[in-house]
Steps between C-alpha positions, in 0.01 A plus 500: 500500500494878528237592757343206683128549553471796264190344344326555835565873482503585128190446286518396135521805275535431130553749221216729407342538157424816310144621536286317245343822367851628427668182376252439215610826340840363396717191473736601783602250765231416756709415806611758754791334685573557866802696616819310584435549872141375470622198304765432762229482767295265283801273455540488878166313523659187350509232769803314356300178530660165563300365205472788253217395268535838322800367307372145449341537155300180520146375471319448828178375342287533190521880494777703332844424652594728785836645598774638274583282194846665491563396862607853587682523834220717633566503876867579437443807285211616717744504791759690296243760395392550862863559596539750216749283312347562159805407292532169681128438454536560126788253482299237687194551278714476186605148599157366408313766302665678207199726433345625827391820324247284313382267775485787750239661275295228331531182709180413693723441806481125540753550778259710705227238469732255677637743760463350848398840635212501253334207676363732769605852393597700193799328335834673463509737200746275318425623148533865601823423683632329187414797282661738750823298488490504121431874487799554729723287277398694190559831677867421560760650269591161353147362518417134576761228507601414143625175343743403225605565236600152392835407353536528123543124462206399720217287355218695339131476585210665321184565698183540294264736678574790734223457754574432868612140439723591205662795676555301819653213305727738311610672822584175675678353197717811487570476873611141442746609232325447168457740209130576452284654230128562548276531195157665520247540222351821646654843460599523868636242745300378796227275363194519723696725736500759223173441317287269716498704823380863484730788581309594817591164654848467353649821356682426178808699599548235771513232228718710272763575766532126573549436128774762490672344802491160331654645187774648718565149633572376148156353428386569144132598470379481138150633440300459181642150459225244439615144570180362347665573164661172394811671364549698823448187710759311296752781547442499875559126522806514280660787691436379857618221725151498653165666435256570782140556391323731744213632291231481766146368461358756260234287331191678631177318579234638267126545530322216317152644439319641195629841401832464684693605190327837478687829484547628853556158660865522601740277690614659825869454421458686170309780669751544782794482259355772280424721802856480627655548156283807448611640836869441429481621140301810589209419268130429528418130552380304199254313726329755723218477753428872479125565513414130476312248712771248587448144620798302627453123503727355765545579868874449550786747519504553123128575502554752778779664298257531208240665724757752626634572151150553359426747780814697413401510135163655586255209472132593536440189713700195604373158607703193591348154465623194689388148413577365848294575813587784736777396742432512874592812696695293754677165495292185489571233758655292224741782403731503799813709555770486362316420176444790263176668618232434237295808588348795317755761401418860415787616282585845371285472187187423699571781746549746216180386328309552823640851524407572138157336478395438859496120478719194475540413129496126566219251456569140600345187359440629148499297179541685170264351242537725197675809371241728341620653175381780273685584182787271599562676833405394850201676657442287808516164673220257576579342835340277761552449872647177637410309815808342659330376818522138385876522436468536124351777285129476416344769286217678680179509298362841406827667601609602152572868440673719245793717603593794277859481377698653218829358632529150646834403652575128534705431814423130539855381552736305277506146370878469457786624281459606142613223267691698237837525678506130577407408144784720372737315732374166366311383808150466639371754752580361847243341724438672832759388752761403239861473611734794455709307251319376188793417271878514486504878458145624566364585845177646637442754774200673652135493403558323167572183697302556819192687379390858561611604847644782711804715427674360809446142381638585156811654657551194718469266203736709290763479773455124537530447124819708487666278761421189292623658177821621661570156648446337161751745348757430767447810716 
């Protein structure tokens, strides 16, 4: 296990972040990785537990599941990193995770929440170790381990959607010997990896180099191909032995109050997409926060990304409203390890807003009552405070106030997949939790069947779907 007892001598030391005053000036990557030697010492802290919950990927209670959904062989590659066997660590990681360059950057580290060392001390820096292994693999002359290409007479599969589930499914299908095409309606591959996560969290050259590697493995990536067009959908079905629908859960939850259709009320996914496209195309964004009072409705990761993007665009002020009450600073007695810790998290967007404006942008327990409009454009929000002490929200009398806003970003989550692709394929949109296989030749993978989730869960589901498809096609 590398160095027994190292956790008694070496403290947890995770990657640093760029100074918030500096990072808001551009869209460059936030993380400042450790050196290889520093990462080797961090890997030595792994205790090589008899029961390694870090790789369990299971639910231990009502909170978010804890441990890696991909069942990465974490203690094994931690040991290899400590011993300086980086190539071997990359090979071991590739057995379970085809895209560690993504999860090593944007995964919330479910593995670390379940680390046995984390029960009484700082958990092993598993996510940083994973990224370091991936960075090493990409630095090699031949890059990461490739797959395919498939034989010319192998069965053909078309994957609709090039997000994490679609790409993972395509990669695994190719590894299992099938010919794969991926169709994407956007102008670049990657789905939410490209346009749903800002460049400072996941640089787009990281997504683009993976796409190029996949093309080199014989996987066709066709952008600008919209499968919600009935004619396109029919061609995909006719020309494939199987079709895997991996279009995500892009149907955004909207604000249902008077004035919600006003100019300046924008869905978060549209705002983030435009910001990234503008960055990549070298143009000014069509939806800009420059000089505006911005209110973000929604306290999750997407809401935080909106806060950070608005800061970079030069917003005059930024506020973030959360319907739910403020989480506790430490675990409740009912939220025991190794459950996911349901505690308050200060992410990069909040830290940057504090640096810019001197305060946390978030307000918890807020209900939006009305969008105030003048001349068709939003001018503010009428809101009220909520009392959650009784376990359900009760509006507090005399708590109403008006918040100035010329740009309101809706980051309230997603209700499920958009219906158009399924209608074009002649089927109903799937219910949450639907099976991978829905007909003789149509399969589902990722958030479109399981609901909006994490990148790591989408990758895991894409891999699982690929195994089922390959078995059905005799591979």
